[in-house]
C-alpha positions as a Markdown table, in Angstrom:
| # | Residue | x | y | z |
|---|---|---|---|---|
| 1 | Met | -27.8 | -22.2 | 18.2 |
| 2 | Ile | -30.4 | -22.9 | 15.4 |
| 3 | Glu | -28.8 | -24.4 | 12.4 |
| 4 | Ile | -28.9 | -22.4 | 8.9 |
| 5 | His | -30.7 | -25.1 | 7.0 |
| 6 | Leu | -33.6 | -25.2 | 9.0 |
| 7 | Leu | -34.3 | -21.4 | 8.6 |
| 8 | Glu | -33.6 | -22.1 | 4.6 |
| 9 | Gln | -36.6 | -25.1 | 4.7 |
| 10 | Leu | -38.5 | -22.2 | 7.2 |
| 11 | Val | -38.5 | -19.7 | 4.4 |
| 12 | Ala | -39.0 | -22.6 | 1.9 |
| 13 | Phe | -42.4 | -23.5 | 3.4 |
| 14 | Ala | -43.3 | -20.1 | 3.7 |
| 15 | Asp | -42.6 | -19.2 | 0.1 |
| 16 | Cys | -44.5 | -22.3 | -1.6 |
| 17 | Gly | -47.3 | -22.8 | 0.8 |
| 18 | Thr | -47.4 | -26.5 | 1.5 |
| 19 | Leu | -44.6 | -29.6 | 2.5 |
| 20 | Ser | -44.8 | -31.0 | -0.8 |
| 21 | Gly | -44.3 | -27.9 | -2.8 |
| 22 | Ala | -41.2 | -26.9 | 0.0 |
| 23 | Ala | -40.0 | -30.2 | -0.3 |
| 24 | Glu | -39.6 | -30.1 | -3.8 |
| 25 | Lys | -38.2 | -26.8 | -4.2 |
| 26 | Leu | -35.2 | -28.6 | -1.8 |
| 27 | His | -34.9 | -31.2 | -3.2 |
| 28 | Ile | -35.6 | -33.2 | -0.2 |
| 29 | Ser | -38.6 | -36.2 | 1.1 |
| 30 | Gln | -41.7 | -34.2 | 2.5 |
| 31 | Pro | -41.2 | -36.1 | 6.0 |
| 32 | Ala | -37.4 | -35.2 | 6.2 |
| 33 | Leu | -38.9 | -31.4 | 6.1 |
| 34 | Ser | -41.7 | -32.6 | 8.5 |
| 35 | Arg | -39.2 | -33.3 | 11.1 |
| 36 | Ser | -37.2 | -30.9 | 10.2 |
| 37 | Met | -40.0 | -28.3 | 11.3 |
| 38 | Gln | -40.8 | -30.2 | 14.6 |
| 39 | Arg | -36.8 | -29.4 | 15.2 |
| 40 | Leu | -36.8 | -26.2 | 14.7 |
| 41 | Glu | -40.3 | -25.7 | 17.0 |
| 42 | Glu | -38.5 | -27.7 | 19.5 |
| 43 | Glu | -35.5 | -25.6 | 19.4 |
| 44 | Leu | -37.3 | -22.8 | 19.6 |
| 45 | Gly | -39.6 | -23.8 | 22.2 |
| 46 | Val | -42.1 | -22.4 | 20.5 |
| 47 | Thr | -45.1 | -23.7 | 18.4 |
| 48 | Leu | -45.0 | -22.4 | 15.0 |
| 49 | Phe | -47.3 | -24.0 | 12.9 |
| 50 | Glu | -51.0 | -24.8 | 12.9 |
| 51 | Arg | -51.1 | -28.6 | 12.5 |
| 52 | Gln | -55.0 | -29.8 | 10.0 |
| 53 | Arg | -55.5 | -33.3 | 9.3 |
| 54 | Ser | -54.1 | -32.5 | 5.5 |
| 55 | Arg | -53.2 | -29.0 | 6.0 |
| 56 | Leu | -49.7 | -27.3 | 7.8 |
| 57 | Thr | -50.4 | -23.2 | 8.0 |
| 58 | Leu | -48.2 | -20.8 | 9.3 |
| 59 | Asn | -49.3 | -19.3 | 13.2 |
| 60 | Asp | -48.5 | -15.9 | 14.2 |
| 61 | Met | -45.0 | -16.7 | 15.7 |
| 62 | Gly | -44.4 | -18.7 | 12.7 |
| 63 | Glu | -45.2 | -15.9 | 10.4 |
| 64 | Leu | -42.4 | -13.7 | 12.7 |
| 65 | Ala | -39.8 | -16.5 | 12.4 |
| 66 | Val | -40.2 | -16.3 | 8.6 |
| 67 | Arg | -39.6 | -12.6 | 9.1 |
| 68 | Tyr | -36.2 | -13.1 | 11.5 |
| 69 | Ala | -35.5 | -16.6 | 9.3 |
| 70 | Arg | -35.2 | -14.1 | 6.0 |
| 71 | Asn | -33.3 | -11.3 | 7.5 |
| 72 | Leu | -30.9 | -13.9 | 9.5 |
| 73 | Leu | -30.3 | -15.8 | 5.2 |
| 74 | Leu | -29.7 | -12.4 | 3.9 |
| 75 | Gln | -27.4 | -11.4 | 6.9 |
| 76 | Glu | -25.5 | -14.6 | 5.6 |
| 77 | Asn | -25.1 | -14.3 | 2.1 |
| 78 | Ala | -24.4 | -10.9 | 2.6 |
| 79 | Met | -21.4 | -12.1 | 4.9 |
| 80 | Ile | -20.2 | -15.0 | 2.4 |
| 81 | Gln | -20.5 | -12.0 | -0.7 |
| 82 | Gln | -18.6 | -10.1 | 1.3 |
| 83 | Ile | -15.6 | -12.5 | 2.9 |
| 84 | Arg | -15.5 | -14.0 | -0.6 |
| 85 | Glu | -14.6 | -10.4 | -2.6 |
| 86 | Ala | -12.4 | -9.8 | 0.8 |
| 87 | Asp | -10.4 | -12.2 | -0.5 |
| 88 | Arg | -10.6 | -11.9 | -4.2 |
| 89 | Lys | -9.1 | -8.2 | -3.7 |
| 90 | Lys | -6.5 | -9.9 | -1.5 |
| 91 | Arg | -5.2 | -12.4 | -4.3 |
| 92 | Thr | -5.6 | -9.4 | -7.4 |
| 93 | Ile | -4.1 | -6.3 | -7.9 |
| 94 | Ser | -6.6 | -4.1 | -9.8 |
| 95 | Val | -5.6 | -1.9 | -12.1 |
| 96 | Gly | -7.6 | 1.0 | -13.8 |
| 97 | Ser | -5.9 | 2.6 | -17.2 |
| 98 | Cys | -6.5 | 5.6 | -19.0 |
| 99 | Ala | -4.8 | 4.8 | -22.2 |
| 100 | Pro | -4.8 | 1.0 | -24.3 |
| 101 | Val | -1.6 | 1.0 | -25.6 |
| 102 | Leu | 0.9 | 0.5 | -21.9 |
| 103 | Ile | -1.9 | -2.4 | -20.7 |
| 104 | Pro | -0.7 | -5.6 | -22.0 |
| 105 | Asp | 3.3 | -5.2 | -21.2 |
| 106 | Phe | 1.9 | -4.0 | -17.7 |
| 107 | Val | -0.2 | -6.8 | -16.8 |
| 108 | Ser | 3.2 | -8.8 | -18.0 |
| 109 | Leu | 5.1 | -6.9 | -15.8 |
| 110 | Leu | 3.3 | -7.7 | -12.9 |
| 111 | Ser | 2.9 | -11.0 | -13.1 |
| 112 | Arg | 7.0 | -11.2 | -13.3 |
| 113 | Leu | 6.9 | -9.1 | -9.8 |
| 114 | Phe | 3.9 | -10.6 | -8.2 |
| 115 | Glu | 3.9 | -14.2 | -9.1 |
| 116 | Gly | 0.6 | -16.1 | -8.7 |
| 117 | Met | -1.4 | -13.0 | -8.3 |
| 118 | Thr | -4.2 | -12.4 | -10.6 |
| 119 | Ile | -4.2 | -9.2 | -12.5 |
| 120 | Ser | -7.2 | -7.1 | -13.4 |
| 121 | Thr | -7.1 | -4.3 | -15.5 |
| 122 | Glu | -10.1 | -1.8 | -17.0 |
| 123 | Leu | -9.8 | 1.3 | -19.3 |
| 124 | Thr | -11.6 | 4.4 | -18.7 |
| 125 | Gly | -11.0 | 7.9 | -20.1 |
| 126 | Asp | -12.6 | 8.7 | -17.1 |
| 127 | Pro | -11.3 | 12.1 | -15.4 |
| 128 | Arg | -11.8 | 10.7 | -12.2 |
| 129 | Leu | -9.2 | 8.1 | -12.1 |
| 130 | Pro | -7.8 | 9.6 | -9.1 |
| 131 | Asp | -11.0 | 9.1 | -7.2 |
| 132 | Tyr | -11.3 | 5.7 | -8.0 |
| 133 | Leu | -8.1 | 5.1 | -6.5 |
| 134 | Lys | -9.0 | 6.6 | -3.5 |
| 135 | Glu | -12.2 | 4.3 | -3.3 |
| 136 | Gly | -10.1 | 1.4 | -3.6 |
| 137 | Arg | -11.4 | 0.5 | -7.1 |
| 138 | Tyr | -8.2 | -0.3 | -7.8 |
| 139 | Gln | -4.8 | -0.6 | -6.6 |
| 140 | Leu | -2.9 | 0.7 | -9.2 |
| 141 | Ala | -3.6 | 3.4 | -11.8 |
| 142 | Ile | -1.5 | 4.7 | -15.1 |
| 143 | Leu | -2.5 | 8.2 | -15.5 |
| 144 | His | -1.8 | 11.0 | -18.2 |
| 145 | Lys | -1.1 | 13.7 | -15.4 |
| 146 | Lys | 1.2 | 13.2 | -12.6 |
| 147 | Pro | -1.5 | 12.9 | -10.0 |
| 148 | Asp | -1.6 | 14.8 | -6.3 |
| 149 | Glu | 1.4 | 14.0 | -4.4 |
| 150 | Glu | -0.3 | 14.3 | -1.0 |
| 151 | Thr | -2.4 | 11.4 | -1.9 |
| 152 | Phe | -0.4 | 9.6 | -4.2 |
| 153 | Tyr | 3.2 | 8.2 | -5.0 |
| 154 | Ser | 3.5 | 7.8 | -9.0 |
| 155 | Val | 6.6 | 7.6 | -11.1 |
| 156 | Pro | 6.6 | 8.3 | -15.1 |
| 157 | Val | 6.4 | 4.9 | -16.8 |
| 158 | Ala | 6.2 | 6.2 | -20.9 |
| 159 | Asp | 5.6 | 9.2 | -23.6 |
| 160 | Glu | 3.1 | 9.1 | -26.1 |
| 161 | Lys | 2.6 | 11.3 | -28.9 |
| 162 | Leu | -0.3 | 11.4 | -31.3 |
| 163 | Phe | 0.7 | 11.6 | -35.6 |
| 164 | Val | -2.2 | 11.6 | -37.9 |
| 165 | Thr | -1.9 | 9.2 | -40.9 |
| 166 | Leu | -3.6 | 10.5 | -44.5 |
| 167 | Pro | -3.3 | 8.9 | -48.0 |
| 168 | Pro | -1.1 | 11.0 | -50.1 |
| 169 | Val | -3.9 | 12.7 | -52.0 |
| 170 | His | -5.3 | 13.8 | -49.3 |
| 171 | Pro | -5.3 | 17.7 | -49.2 |
| 172 | Leu | -3.5 | 17.9 | -46.0 |
| 173 | Ala | -0.6 | 15.3 | -46.7 |
| 174 | Asp | 1.9 | 17.9 | -47.4 |
| 175 | Ala | 1.7 | 19.5 | -43.8 |
| 176 | Asp | 4.9 | 19.3 | -41.7 |
| 177 | Gly | 2.4 | 19.2 | -38.6 |
| 178 | Leu | -1.3 | 19.8 | -37.9 |
| 179 | Tyr | -3.2 | 20.9 | -35.5 |
| 180 | Leu | -6.7 | 18.8 | -34.1 |
| 181 | Lys | -8.9 | 21.9 | -35.0 |
| 182 | Asp | -7.3 | 21.6 | -38.5 |
| 183 | Leu | -8.9 | 18.4 | -39.2 |
| 184 | Asp | -12.2 | 18.8 | -37.4 |
| 185 | Gly | -15.0 | 18.3 | -39.9 |
| 186 | Gln | -13.1 | 15.2 | -41.3 |
| 187 | Thr | -14.5 | 11.6 | -41.1 |
| 188 | Phe | -12.1 | 9.4 | -38.9 |
| 189 | Leu | -11.3 | 5.5 | -38.8 |
| 190 | Leu | -11.1 | 5.3 | -34.8 |
| 191 | Tyr | -10.2 | 2.8 | -32.5 |
| 192 | Ser | -13.2 | 2.4 | -30.3 |
| 193 | Gln | -11.0 | 2.0 | -26.9 |
| 194 | Ile | -8.2 | 4.4 | -26.8 |
| 195 | Gly | -9.6 | 5.7 | -23.1 |
| 196 | Phe | -8.7 | 9.7 | -22.7 |
| 197 | Trp | -8.0 | 10.1 | -26.0 |
| 198 | Asp | -11.1 | 9.6 | -27.0 |
| 199 | Glu | -12.2 | 12.4 | -25.2 |
| 200 | Leu | -9.6 | 14.4 | -26.1 |
| 201 | Cys | -10.5 | 14.3 | -29.7 |
| 202 | Arg | -14.1 | 14.6 | -29.6 |
| 203 | Arg | -13.8 | 18.1 | -27.8 |
| 204 | Glu | -11.4 | 19.6 | -30.1 |
| 205 | Met | -13.0 | 18.3 | -33.5 |
| 206 | Pro | -16.7 | 19.2 | -32.3 |
| 207 | Ser | -17.4 | 18.7 | -36.2 |
| 208 | Ala | -15.5 | 15.4 | -37.0 |
| 209 | Arg | -17.0 | 11.9 | -37.6 |
| 210 | Phe | -15.6 | 9.0 | -35.9 |
| 211 | Leu | -16.5 | 5.2 | -37.6 |
| 212 | Leu | -15.8 | 3.3 | -34.6 |
| 213 | Gln | -13.8 | -0.4 | -35.0 |
| 214 | Gln | -13.6 | -2.5 | -32.3 |
| 215 | Asp | -11.5 | -4.9 | -34.3 |
| 216 | Met | -7.8 | -3.8 | -33.9 |
| 217 | Asp | -7.3 | -6.0 | -36.8 |
| 218 | Val | -10.0 | -4.8 | -38.9 |
| 219 | Leu | -9.2 | -1.1 | -38.0 |
| 220 | Gly | -5.8 | -1.8 | -39.9 |
| 221 | Glu | -7.2 | -3.5 | -43.3 |
| 222 | Leu | -9.7 | -0.3 | -43.2 |
| 223 | Val | -6.8 | 1.9 | -42.9 |
| 224 | Ala | -4.5 | 0.4 | -45.7 |
| 225 | Asn | -7.8 | 0.2 | -47.9 |
| 226 | Ser | -9.4 | 3.6 | -46.9 |
| 227 | Ala | -9.0 | 7.5 | -48.0 |
| 228 | Phe | -9.9 | 8.1 | -44.3 |
| 229 | Pro | -7.8 | 10.0 | -41.9 |
| 230 | Ala | -6.9 | 7.6 | -39.1 |
| 231 | Phe | -4.8 | 8.1 | -35.7 |
| 232 | Thr | -1.5 | 6.2 | -34.3 |
| 233 | Thr | 1.2 | 7.3 | -31.7 |
| 234 | Asp | 5.1 | 6.9 | -31.8 |
| 235 | Tyr | 4.5 | 4.2 | -29.0 |
| 236 | Val | 2.7 | 2.2 | -31.5 |
| 237 | Met | 4.7 | 2.8 | -34.3 |
| 238 | Glu | 7.7 | 1.2 | -32.1 |
| 239 | Arg | 5.8 | -1.9 | -31.3 |
| 240 | Ser | 4.3 | -2.4 | -34.7 |
| 241 | Gly | 5.9 | -0.9 | -37.2 |
| 242 | Pro | 6.1 | 1.9 | -40.1 |
| 243 | Val | 3.2 | 3.0 | -40.9 |
| 244 | Thr | 3.2 | 2.5 | -44.9 |
| 245 | Asp | 1.2 | 3.9 | -48.1 |
| 246 | Arg | 0.0 | 6.9 | -46.0 |
| 247 | Met | 2.1 | 10.5 | -44.6 |
| 248 | Val | 3.1 | 10.2 | -40.9 |
| 249 | Ile | 2.2 | 13.9 | -39.6 |
| 250 | Pro | 2.3 | 14.7 | -36.3 |
| 251 | Val | -0.3 | 16.7 | -34.3 |
| 252 | Leu | 0.9 | 19.6 | -32.7 |
| 253 | Asp | -1.6 | 20.2 | -30.0 |
| 254 | Glu | 0.0 | 20.2 | -26.0 |
| 255 | Glu | -2.2 | 17.8 | -25.2 |
| 256 | Thr | -1.4 | 15.0 | -28.0 |
| 257 | Ser | 2.5 | 14.9 | -26.2 |
| 258 | Val | 1.8 | 12.5 | -22.9 |
| 259 | Thr | 3.9 | 11.5 | -20.3 |
| 260 | Tyr | 2.3 | 8.3 | -18.3 |
| 261 | Tyr | 2.7 | 8.1 | -14.7 |
| 262 | Cys | 2.5 | 5.0 | -12.6 |
| 263 | Ala | 0.1 | 5.4 | -9.0 |
| 264 | Cys | -0.7 | 4.2 | -6.3 |
| 265 | Leu | -2.6 | 5.9 | -3.0 |
| 266 | Lys | 1.1 | 6.6 | -0.6 |
| 267 | Glu | 0.2 | 4.2 | 1.8 |
| 268 | Glu | 0.7 | 0.9 | -0.9 |
| 269 | Lys | 3.9 | 2.4 | -1.9 |
| 270 | Ala | 5.7 | -0.6 | -0.3 |
| 271 | Arg | 3.3 | -3.0 | -1.5 |
| 272 | Phe | 4.4 | -2.1 | -4.9 |
| 273 | Arg | 8.2 | -1.0 | -4.5 |
| 274 | Pro | 9.4 | -4.1 | -7.0 |
| 275 | Val | 7.1 | -1.7 | -9.7 |
| 276 | Phe | 8.2 | 1.4 | -9.0 |
| 277 | Glu | 12.0 | 0.3 | -8.7 |
| 278 | Tyr | 11.6 | -1.5 | -12.0 |
| 279 | Phe | 10.6 | 2.0 | -13.9 |
| 280 | Gln | 13.3 | 4.0 | -12.0 |
| 281 | Ser | 15.7 | 1.4 | -12.9 |
| 282 | Thr | 14.7 | 1.9 | -16.6 |
| 283 | Ser | 14.5 | 6.5 | -16.2 |
| 284 | Gly | 16.6 | 6.8 | -19.5 |
| 285 | Ser | 14.6 | 5.2 | -21.7 |
| 286 | Arg | 10.5 | 6.0 | -20.6 |
| 287 | Ser | 8.8 | 4.8 | -24.3 |
| 288 | Arg | 10.8 | 1.3 | -24.1 |
| 289 | Arg | 10.7 | 0.6 | -20.4 |
| 290 | Leu | 7.9 | -2.3 | -20.5 |
Protein backbone atom coordinates (compact mmCIF):
# COMPACT_ATOMS: atom_id res chain seq x y z
CA MET A 1 0.00 0.00 0.00
CA ILE A 2 1.47 3.31 -1.12
CA GLU A 3 1.52 5.95 1.60
CA ILE A 4 -0.43 9.11 0.89
CA HIS A 5 2.46 11.41 1.76
CA LEU A 6 4.51 9.92 -1.12
CA LEU A 7 1.75 10.85 -3.56
CA GLU A 8 1.56 14.35 -2.05
CA GLN A 9 5.29 14.75 -2.57
CA LEU A 10 5.05 13.51 -6.16
CA VAL A 11 2.32 16.06 -6.94
CA ALA A 12 4.35 18.79 -5.26
CA PHE A 13 7.32 17.93 -7.48
CA ALA A 14 5.08 18.03 -10.57
CA ASP A 15 3.72 21.45 -9.53
CA CYS A 16 7.11 22.97 -8.72
CA GLY A 17 9.18 21.30 -11.43
CA THR A 18 12.28 20.89 -9.27
CA LEU A 19 13.28 18.95 -6.19
CA SER A 20 14.46 22.10 -4.46
CA GLY A 21 11.20 23.94 -5.11
CA ALA A 22 9.08 20.99 -3.98
CA ALA A 23 11.23 20.46 -0.88
CA GLU A 24 10.80 24.13 0.07
CA LYS A 25 7.02 23.91 -0.48
CA LEU A 26 6.79 20.75 1.65
CA HIS A 27 9.17 22.07 4.34
CA ILE A 28 11.49 19.05 4.08
CA SER A 29 15.08 18.67 2.93
CA GLN A 30 15.90 18.00 -0.70
CA PRO A 31 17.75 14.70 0.08
CA ALA A 32 14.67 13.49 2.03
CA LEU A 33 12.41 14.27 -0.92
CA SER A 34 14.80 12.52 -3.32
CA ARG A 35 14.72 9.39 -1.14
CA SER A 36 10.92 9.52 -1.06
CA MET A 37 10.74 9.59 -4.86
CA GLN A 38 13.10 6.63 -5.07
CA ARG A 39 10.96 4.77 -2.54
CA LEU A 40 7.81 5.51 -4.58
CA GLU A 41 9.46 4.08 -7.69
CA GLU A 42 10.44 0.96 -5.73
CA GLU A 43 6.95 0.43 -4.40
CA LEU A 44 5.41 0.85 -7.84
CA GLY A 45 8.12 -1.16 -9.53
CA VAL A 46 8.26 1.47 -12.27
CA THR A 47 10.72 4.24 -13.17
CA LEU A 48 8.97 7.62 -12.93
CA PHE A 49 11.83 10.03 -13.65
CA GLU A 50 14.44 10.85 -16.22
CA ARG A 51 17.62 11.51 -14.26
CA GLN A 52 20.30 13.77 -15.64
CA ARG A 53 23.35 14.99 -13.80
CA SER A 54 21.75 18.23 -12.60
CA ARG A 55 18.11 17.74 -13.50
CA LEU A 56 15.20 15.44 -12.60
CA THR A 57 12.11 15.28 -14.85
CA LEU A 58 9.02 13.12 -15.03
CA ASN A 59 8.86 10.50 -17.78
CA ASP A 60 5.60 9.25 -19.37
CA MET A 61 4.93 6.87 -16.47
CA GLY A 62 5.68 9.67 -14.05
CA GLU A 63 3.12 11.94 -15.73
CA LEU A 64 0.56 9.12 -15.55
CA ALA A 65 1.36 8.55 -11.88
CA VAL A 66 0.86 12.27 -11.18
CA ARG A 67 -2.62 12.21 -12.78
CA TYR A 68 -3.65 9.23 -10.66
CA ALA A 69 -2.08 10.79 -7.57
CA ARG A 70 -4.06 14.00 -8.04
CA ASN A 71 -7.32 12.05 -8.32
CA LEU A 72 -6.51 9.98 -5.23
CA LEU A 73 -5.67 13.09 -3.21
CA LEU A 74 -8.92 14.74 -4.30
CA GLN A 75 -10.83 11.64 -3.21
CA GLU A 76 -8.98 11.63 0.11
CA ASN A 77 -9.87 15.29 0.72
CA ALA A 78 -13.49 14.66 -0.24
CA MET A 79 -13.64 11.68 2.12
CA ILE A 80 -12.21 13.70 5.00
CA GLN A 81 -14.64 16.58 4.41
CA GLN A 82 -17.65 14.29 4.12
CA ILE A 83 -16.75 12.37 7.29
CA ARG A 84 -16.18 15.60 9.20
CA GLU A 85 -19.48 16.99 7.91
CA ALA A 86 -21.32 13.81 8.89
CA ASP A 87 -19.78 14.02 12.37
CA ARG A 88 -20.72 17.69 12.66
CA LYS A 89 -24.30 16.94 11.64
CA LYS A 90 -24.48 14.11 14.16
CA ARG A 91 -23.55 16.54 16.94
CA THR A 92 -25.56 19.48 15.59
CA ILE A 93 -29.27 20.24 15.51
CA SER A 94 -29.92 22.60 12.61
CA VAL A 95 -33.01 24.77 12.87
CA GLY A 96 -34.58 26.87 10.14
CA SER A 97 -37.00 29.57 11.28
CA CYS A 98 -39.40 31.71 9.27
CA ALA A 99 -39.37 34.48 11.91
CA PRO A 100 -36.86 35.85 14.42
CA VAL A 101 -38.87 36.14 17.62
CA LEU A 102 -38.86 32.49 18.66
CA ILE A 103 -35.20 31.75 17.93
CA PRO A 104 -33.55 32.77 21.26
CA ASP A 105 -36.06 30.91 23.44
CA PHE A 106 -36.13 27.92 21.09
CA VAL A 107 -32.34 27.62 21.19
CA SER A 108 -32.47 27.80 24.99
CA LEU A 109 -35.08 25.02 25.07
CA LEU A 110 -33.10 22.75 22.73
CA SER A 111 -29.92 23.33 24.73
CA ARG A 112 -31.72 22.18 27.87
CA LEU A 113 -33.30 19.14 26.23
CA PHE A 114 -30.24 18.06 24.21
CA GLU A 115 -27.32 18.82 26.47
CA GLY A 116 -23.94 18.78 24.72
CA MET A 117 -25.39 19.26 21.23
CA THR A 118 -24.56 22.27 19.10
CA ILE A 119 -27.66 24.24 18.06
CA SER A 120 -27.40 25.92 14.67
CA THR A 121 -30.10 28.36 13.53
CA GLU A 122 -30.88 30.15 10.30
CA LEU A 123 -33.57 32.76 9.72
CA THR A 124 -35.19 32.62 6.31
CA GLY A 125 -38.31 34.03 4.73
CA ASP A 126 -38.03 31.49 1.92
CA PRO A 127 -41.39 29.71 1.40
CA ARG A 128 -39.43 26.55 0.52
CA LEU A 129 -38.48 26.07 4.17
CA PRO A 130 -40.44 22.76 4.36
CA ASP A 131 -38.51 21.53 1.31
CA TYR A 132 -35.25 22.28 3.10
CA LEU A 133 -36.41 19.99 5.91
CA LYS A 134 -36.96 17.21 3.37
CA GLU A 135 -33.52 17.82 1.86
CA GLY A 136 -31.81 17.57 5.27
CA ARG A 137 -30.62 21.17 5.39
CA TYR A 138 -32.48 21.46 8.72
CA GLN A 139 -33.63 18.88 11.26
CA LEU A 140 -36.24 21.17 12.82
CA ALA A 141 -38.14 24.15 11.44
CA ILE A 142 -40.33 26.92 12.79
CA LEU A 143 -43.08 27.52 10.22
CA HIS A 144 -45.91 30.05 10.11
CA LYS A 145 -48.25 27.58 8.42
CA LYS A 146 -49.08 23.99 9.33
CA PRO A 147 -47.06 21.71 7.02
CA ASP A 148 -48.20 18.64 5.10
CA GLU A 149 -49.17 15.97 7.62
CA GLU A 150 -48.17 13.11 5.31
CA THR A 151 -44.53 14.21 5.32
CA PHE A 152 -44.06 16.22 8.51
CA TYR A 153 -44.91 15.97 12.17
CA SER A 154 -45.66 19.33 13.77
CA VAL A 155 -47.16 20.97 16.85
CA PRO A 156 -48.24 24.61 17.38
CA VAL A 157 -45.79 26.52 19.53
CA ALA A 158 -46.74 30.22 19.58
CA ASP A 159 -49.07 32.86 18.18
CA GLU A 160 -48.07 36.27 16.88
CA LYS A 161 -50.12 39.28 15.80
CA LEU A 162 -48.80 42.26 13.81
CA PHE A 163 -49.36 45.86 14.95
CA VAL A 164 -48.32 49.19 13.49
CA THR A 165 -47.06 51.96 15.80
CA LEU A 166 -47.68 55.58 14.84
CA PRO A 167 -46.84 58.91 16.47
CA PRO A 168 -50.00 60.57 17.92
CA VAL A 169 -49.93 63.30 15.25
CA HIS A 170 -50.01 60.83 12.35
CA PRO A 171 -53.18 61.12 10.21
CA LEU A 172 -54.02 57.44 10.83
CA ALA A 173 -53.26 57.44 14.57
CA ASP A 174 -56.95 57.46 15.59
CA ALA A 175 -57.83 54.29 13.65
CA ASP A 176 -59.11 51.27 15.58
CA GLY A 177 -57.46 48.98 13.04
CA LEU A 178 -55.68 49.24 9.70
CA TYR A 179 -55.10 47.03 6.69
CA LEU A 180 -51.67 46.94 5.10
CA LYS A 181 -53.11 48.57 1.97
CA ASP A 182 -54.08 51.56 4.15
CA LEU A 183 -50.39 51.99 4.96
CA ASP A 184 -49.12 51.69 1.40
CA GLY A 185 -47.00 54.65 0.31
CA GLN A 186 -45.75 55.38 3.85
CA THR A 187 -42.07 55.39 4.82
CA PHE A 188 -41.42 52.73 7.49
CA LEU A 189 -38.63 52.01 9.91
CA LEU A 190 -38.10 48.26 9.63
CA TYR A 191 -35.79 45.68 11.17
CA SER A 192 -33.84 43.94 8.41
CA GLN A 193 -34.16 40.39 9.81
CA ILE A 194 -37.89 39.68 10.04
CA GLY A 195 -38.18 36.51 7.98
CA PHE A 196 -41.49 35.91 6.19
CA TRP A 197 -42.94 39.23 7.44
CA ASP A 198 -40.68 41.06 4.98
CA GLU A 199 -42.21 39.42 1.92
CA LEU A 200 -45.74 40.00 3.26
CA CYS A 201 -45.16 43.72 3.86
CA ARG A 202 -43.53 44.30 0.49
CA ARG A 203 -46.24 42.36 -1.34
CA GLU A 204 -49.16 44.17 0.32
CA MET A 205 -47.48 47.62 0.36
CA PRO A 206 -45.68 47.83 -3.00
CA SER A 207 -45.39 51.63 -2.86
CA ALA A 208 -44.08 51.82 0.69
CA ARG A 209 -40.49 52.78 1.44
CA PHE A 210 -38.57 50.81 4.06
CA LEU A 211 -35.65 52.23 6.03
CA LEU A 212 -33.92 49.03 7.11
CA GLN A 213 -31.96 48.78 10.36
CA GLN A 214 -29.74 45.83 11.26
CA ASP A 215 -29.38 46.68 14.95
CA MET A 216 -32.55 46.28 17.03
CA ASP A 217 -31.38 48.77 19.68
CA VAL A 218 -30.68 51.39 17.02
CA LEU A 219 -34.09 50.72 15.51
CA GLY A 220 -35.72 51.27 18.89
CA GLU A 221 -33.96 54.60 19.29
CA LEU A 222 -35.04 55.72 15.83
CA VAL A 223 -38.64 54.67 16.41
CA ALA A 224 -38.74 56.56 19.72
CA ASN A 225 -37.38 59.74 18.18
CA SER A 226 -38.94 59.87 14.71
CA ALA A 227 -42.32 60.38 13.07
CA PHE A 228 -42.01 57.32 10.84
CA PRO A 229 -44.41 54.38 11.27
CA ALA A 230 -42.98 51.07 12.46
CA PHE A 231 -44.19 47.55 13.14
CA THR A 232 -44.28 45.52 16.30
CA THR A 233 -46.09 42.37 17.46
CA ASP A 234 -47.86 41.19 20.58
CA TYR A 235 -45.08 38.62 21.06
CA VAL A 236 -42.45 41.36 21.08
CA MET A 237 -44.48 43.62 23.38
CA GLU A 238 -45.01 40.80 25.89
CA ARG A 239 -41.26 40.44 26.25
CA SER A 240 -40.03 44.02 25.72
CA GLY A 241 -42.83 45.93 27.37
CA PRO A 242 -45.52 48.18 25.88
CA VAL A 243 -44.72 50.80 23.29
CA THR A 244 -44.73 54.30 24.82
CA ASP A 245 -45.46 57.68 23.23
CA ARG A 246 -47.00 56.00 20.19
CA MET A 247 -50.37 54.69 19.13
CA VAL A 248 -50.35 50.91 18.74
CA ILE A 249 -52.91 49.82 16.14
CA PRO A 250 -53.71 46.23 15.11
CA VAL A 251 -53.19 45.28 11.48
CA LEU A 252 -56.38 43.61 10.27
CA ASP A 253 -55.19 41.49 7.33
CA GLU A 254 -55.80 37.79 7.98
CA GLU A 255 -52.16 36.95 7.17
CA THR A 256 -50.92 39.18 10.00
CA SER A 257 -52.20 36.79 12.67
CA VAL A 258 -50.10 33.64 12.57
CA THR A 259 -49.61 30.45 14.50
CA TYR A 260 -46.09 29.07 14.48
CA TYR A 261 -45.45 25.34 14.24
CA CYS A 262 -42.39 23.34 15.20
CA ALA A 263 -41.93 20.69 12.53
CA CYS A 264 -39.67 17.81 11.57
CA LEU A 265 -39.82 14.91 9.15
CA LYS A 266 -42.12 12.17 10.40
CA GLU A 267 -39.22 9.72 10.63
CA GLU A 268 -37.43 12.14 12.98
CA LYS A 269 -40.36 12.44 15.40
CA ALA A 270 -38.89 9.99 17.93
CA ARG A 271 -35.58 11.85 18.02
CA PHE A 272 -37.30 15.14 18.87
CA ARG A 273 -40.05 13.73 21.04
CA PRO A 274 -38.90 15.79 24.11
CA VAL A 275 -39.43 19.00 22.12
CA PHE A 276 -42.94 18.11 21.04
CA GLU A 277 -43.88 16.81 24.49
CA TYR A 278 -42.75 20.12 25.98
CA PHE A 279 -45.01 22.13 23.68
CA GLN A 280 -47.92 19.74 24.13
CA SER A 281 -47.59 20.02 27.91
CA THR A 282 -47.99 23.81 27.68
CA SER A 283 -50.79 23.86 25.12
CA GLY A 284 -52.90 26.31 27.11
CA SER A 285 -50.61 29.32 26.68
CA ARG A 286 -48.95 29.23 23.29
CA SER A 287 -47.79 32.84 23.32
CA ARG A 288 -45.78 32.16 26.52
CA ARG A 289 -44.73 28.55 26.06
CA LEU A 290 -41.04 29.10 25.58
